[in-house]
C-alpha positions as CSV (number, residue, x, y, z in Angstrom):
1,M,-5.6,45.2,29.7
2,D,-9.0,46.6,28.7
3,C,-11.2,45.7,26.5
4,D,-13.7,47.4,24.1
5,I,-17.4,45.6,25.3
6,N,-18.6,46.6,21.4
7,E,-15.9,44.8,19.3
8,T,-15.4,42.3,21.6
9,T,-19.1,41.2,21.7
10,S,-19.1,41.8,17.8
11,S,-15.8,39.1,17.6
12,L,-17.4,36.5,19.9
13,Q,-20.3,36.7,17.3
14,E,-18.3,36.0,14.8
15,V,-16.8,33.2,16.2
16,N,-19.8,31.5,17.8
17,N,-21.8,31.9,15.1
18,F,-24.4,29.2,14.6
19,T,-27.1,29.9,11.2
20,G,-30.6,28.1,13.5
21,N,-30.9,24.7,13.4
22,D,-31.2,24.0,9.8
23,S,-30.7,20.0,9.1
24,E,-28.8,21.1,6.4
25,H,-25.9,22.8,8.4
26,T,-26.3,20.3,10.8
27,I,-25.0,17.0,8.6
28,L,-22.4,19.3,7.1
29,K,-21.0,19.9,10.9
30,G,-21.4,15.8,11.3
31,I,-19.7,14.9,8.5
32,R,-17.0,17.1,9.5
33,N,-16.8,16.1,12.9
34,V,-16.7,12.4,11.9
35,F,-14.0,13.0,9.6
36,Y,-11.7,15.1,12.6
37,D,-12.5,13.3,15.5
38,Y,-12.8,9.9,13.9
39,G,-11.7,9.3,10.9
40,L,-8.2,11.4,10.8
41,P,-6.9,10.1,14.0
42,I,-7.4,6.5,13.4
43,V,-5.7,6.5,9.8
44,C,-2.9,8.7,11.1
45,L,-2.4,5.7,13.8
46,F,-2.5,3.3,10.8
47,G,-0.2,5.6,8.9
48,I,2.6,5.9,11.8
49,V,2.6,2.2,12.4
50,G,2.4,0.8,8.8
51,N,5.0,3.0,7.9
52,M,7.2,2.8,10.7
53,L,7.3,-1.2,9.6
54,N,7.9,0.2,5.6
55,L,11.0,1.5,6.9
56,A,12.1,-1.5,9.3
57,I,11.4,-3.6,6.5
58,L,12.9,-1.8,3.2
59,T,16.3,-0.6,5.0
60,R,16.7,-4.6,5.9
61,R,20.4,-5.3,5.0
62,K,19.3,-8.4,3.2
63,L,16.5,-6.9,0.5
64,K,19.5,-4.6,-0.2
65,R,21.8,-6.7,-1.2
66,S,19.2,-8.9,-3.2
67,Y,18.8,-5.8,-5.6
68,R,20.9,-4.7,-8.3
69,T,22.0,-1.0,-8.6
70,V,19.2,0.3,-10.5
71,E,16.5,-1.6,-8.1
72,Q,18.8,-0.6,-4.9
73,A,17.9,3.3,-6.4
74,A,14.2,2.5,-6.8
75,N,14.2,1.1,-2.7
76,V,16.1,4.2,-1.6
77,C,13.4,6.2,-3.2
78,L,10.6,4.0,-1.6
79,I,12.4,4.7,1.6
80,G,12.2,8.7,1.2
81,L,8.8,8.2,0.6
82,A,8.0,5.7,3.6
83,L,9.9,8.6,5.7
84,S,7.9,11.4,4.4
85,D,5.0,9.4,5.1
86,L,5.8,8.4,8.3
87,L,6.2,11.9,9.3
88,F,3.1,13.7,7.8
89,C,0.9,11.3,10.0
90,T,3.0,12.2,12.8
91,F,2.4,15.5,12.4
92,A,-1.3,15.8,11.3
93,F,-2.6,13.4,14.1
94,P,-2.9,16.4,16.1
95,T,-5.1,17.5,14.4
96,T,-7.8,16.0,16.3
97,F,-6.8,17.6,19.2
98,L,-7.5,21.3,17.8
99,P,-10.8,23.2,19.1
100,R,-13.3,23.3,16.0
101,D,-14.4,26.4,16.8
102,N,-10.9,28.1,16.8
103,N,-11.1,29.2,19.7
104,F,-8.2,28.4,22.6
105,Q,-8.4,28.6,26.5
106,R,-4.5,29.9,27.0
107,K,-0.9,29.5,25.1
108,N,-0.2,26.5,25.0
109,F,1.3,23.7,22.6
110,I,-2.3,23.0,20.9
111,L,-2.0,26.8,20.2
112,Y,1.2,27.1,18.8
113,Y,0.8,23.5,16.6
114,G,-2.4,24.9,15.1
115,M,-0.4,27.9,14.3
116,Y,2.9,26.5,12.6
117,S,1.5,22.7,12.0
118,T,0.2,23.8,8.5
119,A,3.9,24.5,7.0
120,F,5.3,21.1,8.4
121,I,2.8,18.9,7.0
122,N,2.3,20.8,3.8
123,V,6.2,20.3,3.5
124,F,5.7,16.8,3.7
125,I,3.0,16.4,1.2
126,M,5.3,18.2,-0.8
127,A,8.4,15.7,0.0
128,S,5.9,12.5,-0.6
129,T,4.6,14.4,-4.1
130,W,8.3,14.5,-5.4
131,M,9.3,11.2,-4.0
132,T,6.7,9.9,-6.2
133,V,8.0,11.6,-9.2
134,T,11.5,11.0,-8.6
135,M,10.7,7.0,-8.3
136,A,8.0,7.0,-11.2
137,T,11.1,9.2,-13.8
138,E,13.7,6.4,-11.9
139,R,11.1,3.6,-13.4
140,Y,10.4,4.9,-16.7
141,I,14.7,5.3,-17.5
142,A,14.9,1.9,-16.6
143,I,12.0,0.1,-18.2
144,C,11.7,3.0,-21.4
145,H,15.8,3.9,-21.7
146,P,17.3,0.4,-20.2
147,L,20.7,1.4,-21.5
148,N,20.9,4.7,-19.7
149,Q,19.5,3.5,-16.6
150,K,23.2,3.2,-15.1
151,L,24.4,6.8,-16.3
152,F,21.4,8.6,-15.2
153,M,20.1,6.7,-12.0
154,T,22.9,5.4,-10.1
155,L,22.5,4.9,-6.3
156,R,24.7,8.2,-5.4
157,K,22.4,10.5,-7.4
158,T,19.3,9.2,-6.3
159,K,20.5,9.5,-2.8
160,L,20.9,13.6,-3.5
161,I,18.0,14.0,-5.2
162,I,16.1,12.6,-2.2
163,V,17.9,15.5,-0.3
164,I,17.6,17.7,-2.6
165,V,14.1,17.1,-2.4
166,Y,13.5,17.7,1.0
167,I,15.5,20.7,1.5
168,V,13.5,22.5,-1.2
169,A,10.1,21.4,0.3
170,F,11.2,22.5,3.5
171,A,12.7,25.9,1.8
172,F,9.1,26.3,-0.1
173,N,7.0,26.1,2.9
174,V,8.4,28.7,5.2
175,P,6.2,31.1,4.1
176,V,3.7,28.7,6.0
177,L,5.0,29.3,8.9
178,W,3.8,33.2,9.5
179,R,0.3,32.3,7.8
180,Y,-1.8,32.9,11.1
181,K,-1.2,35.6,14.3
182,I,-2.4,35.2,17.7
183,E,-5.3,37.7,18.5
184,E,-6.4,38.0,21.9
185,I,-10.2,38.7,22.5
186,C,-11.6,39.5,26.0
187,I,-14.5,37.8,27.9
188,I,-16.9,40.1,28.7
189,N,-17.2,41.0,32.6
190,S,-14.1,38.8,32.5
191,T,-10.4,40.1,32.9
192,D,-9.4,36.3,30.9
193,F,-9.1,35.8,27.3
194,I,-9.6,33.6,24.6
195,Y,-6.9,33.2,21.7
196,R,-7.6,33.0,18.3
197,L,-6.1,31.9,14.5
198,D,-6.3,34.3,12.3
199,P,-4.7,33.8,8.7
200,V,-3.2,36.8,7.4
201,P,-1.6,37.4,3.7
202,L,2.0,36.5,3.3
203,G,4.0,40.1,4.1
204,N,0.5,41.7,4.5
205,D,-0.1,41.8,1.1
206,A,-2.8,39.9,-0.7
207,L,-1.1,39.9,-4.3
208,K,1.8,38.1,-2.6
209,D,-0.2,35.4,-0.7
210,N,-2.6,34.7,-4.5
211,V,1.1,34.9,-6.2
212,Y,2.5,32.2,-3.4
213,R,-0.7,30.0,-3.4
214,I,-0.5,29.6,-6.9
215,L,2.9,28.7,-7.5
216,W,2.8,26.2,-4.7
217,A,-0.1,24.9,-6.7
218,I,2.0,24.6,-9.4
219,M,5.2,22.8,-7.6
220,G,3.5,20.8,-5.6
221,N,0.4,19.4,-8.0
222,F,0.1,20.7,-11.0
223,I,4.1,19.7,-12.3
224,P,4.1,16.4,-10.6
225,L,0.4,15.7,-11.6
226,V,1.4,16.4,-15.6
227,I,4.5,13.9,-15.0
228,L,3.3,11.3,-13.4
229,I,0.7,11.2,-16.4
230,G,3.5,11.5,-19.3
231,T,6.0,8.6,-17.3
232,N,2.9,6.0,-16.2
233,I,1.9,6.6,-19.6
234,K,4.9,5.5,-20.9
235,I,5.5,2.8,-18.7
236,C,2.2,0.7,-19.0
237,W,2.6,0.7,-22.7
238,R,6.1,-0.6,-22.6
239,V,5.0,-3.1,-20.1
240,H,2.4,-4.2,-22.1
241,K,4.2,-4.3,-25.2
242,S,6.9,-6.7,-23.7
243,Y,4.5,-8.9,-22.6
244,K,2.7,-9.0,-25.6
245,Y,5.9,-9.5,-27.7
246,R,7.0,-12.8,-24.4
247,Q,3.2,-14.0,-25.3
248,R,4.5,-14.1,-29.2
249,F,7.5,-15.7,-29.0
250,Q,7.2,-17.9,-26.1
251,V,9.7,-16.0,-24.3
252,K,10.3,-17.1,-20.4
253,H,10.4,-14.7,-17.9
254,R,13.7,-14.4,-16.1
255,E,13.3,-14.9,-12.1
256,R,15.4,-12.1,-11.9
257,T,13.1,-9.6,-13.3
258,D,10.6,-10.4,-10.7
259,S,11.8,-7.8,-8.3
260,S,11.8,-4.8,-11.3
261,N,8.5,-5.8,-11.9
262,T,6.9,-5.5,-8.6
263,L,8.9,-2.4,-7.7
264,T,6.8,-1.2,-11.2
265,I,3.7,-2.4,-9.9
266,T,4.6,-1.0,-7.0
267,L,5.0,2.4,-8.7
268,I,2.1,2.6,-10.4
269,T,-0.4,1.5,-7.7
270,I,1.3,4.2,-5.7
271,V,0.8,6.8,-8.6
272,V,-3.1,5.6,-9.3
273,M,-3.8,6.1,-5.6
274,F,-1.8,9.6,-5.9
275,F,-4.4,10.6,-9.2
276,I,-7.4,9.1,-7.0
277,L,-6.9,10.7,-3.4
278,V,-3.5,13.1,-3.7
279,A,-4.1,15.7,-7.0
280,P,-8.2,15.8,-6.6
281,S,-7.6,17.2,-2.9
282,E,-5.2,19.5,-4.2
283,I,-6.9,21.2,-6.4
284,V,-10.5,21.0,-4.2
285,L,-8.1,22.6,-1.7
286,F,-6.6,25.4,-3.5
287,F,-9.9,26.6,-4.9
288,I,-11.6,26.4,-1.4
289,A,-8.6,28.5,0.1
290,G,-9.1,31.3,-2.5
291,I,-13.2,31.5,-1.1
292,R,-14.6,33.7,1.4
293,R,-16.5,31.8,4.2
294,D,-19.5,33.8,5.4
295,E,-22.4,32.2,7.0
296,N,-24.1,30.8,3.9
297,N,-21.8,28.7,2.5
298,R,-18.8,28.3,5.9
299,D,-20.1,24.7,6.9
300,L,-20.4,23.7,3.0
301,L,-16.6,24.5,2.5
302,N,-15.3,23.4,6.2
303,A,-17.0,20.2,5.2
304,I,-15.6,19.4,1.8
305,E,-12.2,20.3,3.7
306,A,-12.3,17.8,5.5
307,T,-13.6,15.1,3.6
308,M,-10.6,16.3,1.0
309,N,-7.9,16.2,3.9
310,F,-9.0,12.6,5.2
311,M,-8.4,11.6,1.5
312,Q,-4.9,13.1,1.7
313,T,-4.2,11.1,4.9
314,V,-5.3,7.9,2.9
315,N,-3.2,8.5,1.0
316,F,-0.1,8.5,3.4
317,S,-1.3,5.8,5.5
318,V,-2.1,3.0,3.1
319,N,1.1,2.1,1.5
320,F,2.3,-0.7,3.9
321,A,-1.1,-2.8,3.1
322,L,-0.2,-2.4,-0.9
323,Y,3.3,-3.7,-0.1
324,C,1.6,-6.3,1.7
325,I,-0.9,-7.0,-1.0
326,I,1.8,-6.6,-4.2
327,S,5.0,-7.8,-2.8
328,P,5.6,-11.6,-1.4
329,Y,9.2,-11.0,0.0
330,F,7.2,-7.9,1.7
331,R,4.7,-10.1,3.0
332,R,7.7,-13.0,4.0
333,T,9.6,-10.5,5.8
334,L,7.0,-9.2,8.0
335,R,5.3,-12.7,9.0
336,Y,9.6,-13.4,9.9
337,M,9.7,-10.4,12.0
338,F,6.6,-11.5,13.9
339,C,7.2,-15.1,14.2
340,C,10.5,-15.3,14.3
341,H,11.1,-15.0,17.9
342,W,8.2,-17.7,17.9
343,Y,9.7,-19.8,16.0
344,H,13.2,-20.1,17.1
345,T,11.6,-20.7,20.6
346,R,9.4,-23.4,19.4
347,R,12.4,-25.1,17.7
348,Q,14.7,-24.7,20.8
349,S,12.1,-26.4,23.3
350,Y,11.2,-29.6,20.3
351,K,15.5,-30.1,20.4
352,L,15.4,-30.0,24.2
353,S,12.8,-31.6,24.4
354,M,14.1,-34.4,22.1
355,S,17.7,-34.5,23.7
356,E,16.0,-35.1,27.0
357,S,13.8,-37.7,25.8
358,N,16.6,-39.7,24.4
359,Y,18.9,-39.1,28.0
360,H,16.4,-41.1,29.7
361,M,15.6,-43.3,27.6
362,P,15.9,-46.9,28.8
363,L,19.7,-49.1,28.1
364,K,17.6,-51.6,26.1
365,K,15.8,-49.5,23.8
366,M,18.6,-47.1,22.9
367,S,20.6,-50.6,21.8
368,G,16.9,-51.7,19.7
369,L,16.9,-48.0,18.0
370,L,21.3,-48.7,17.1
371,R,20.6,-51.8,15.7
């Protein structure tokens, strides 16, 4: 394949352009590299391990048997959220290996991962967001409309809603699979090529692409944000009112409600983390996507984008730590999983040593003990 030298030179200058030695640009690039080279992989690894432990604990039969039907529905939502967060961290981790200059030396896994990973990452961002909305709605019905909770939030309906959430999230992000195309750039004085991913408007139409991005922002961020704000204000108000009522009339707190309160506190904490880490990130990234990145603002926008991506990744990785802090059962189960083998080994060795000592004990001492 022949190359146009002038076209190649301009393309390479665009790819490798670096605006001087300005300290501001150096700092901004340093921020981006720190987040992508160190922050994201560490947080993703923590999220992968933590969410695997979440699934192992939340799917235990003993836990599911101890819950009532409504609480089992909330637990199923937590399982769906842990699965989505695990898949997000798994798909986000290889971003560490993507070249920062967007130049790929060959057509390999990393190139095609960079081409299609955005679609799958968006799927699990949307799925996790709507898992949180589903859980918030379930807690709202259970706390604010307890007489209707068995009608609206059954275990079967909750499982069906989770399946629908995943299907819709996959279907809604199918167009993102064609967001990038591979451009071959010939190297001067060589027959080799480098490969570059260029963004392509949806259907090669800028208007369609903008409409799709707006719809994604509405469905993936703004509508869930409004629902979460409304339901959590109601939940917090009702919990506060119930607490004041128990204080005033000295009503004893029933043990059966402990698991329900734990689920409610867990939900409120997850939603607060969503408000802090995900919602602002999605809003900022939405506006960044519509800004043209020229030589003057490219480094600043890249640094902001890296910071927002890191914030989102933290949100999908720290639920394990939140559960450990909030739930006593979660801590006990985790301790049992890691210490069970050591505890039983020590117990068996103790029994064996006692039996051996009794076996070798002299007859006179044995008779003395029997007296």
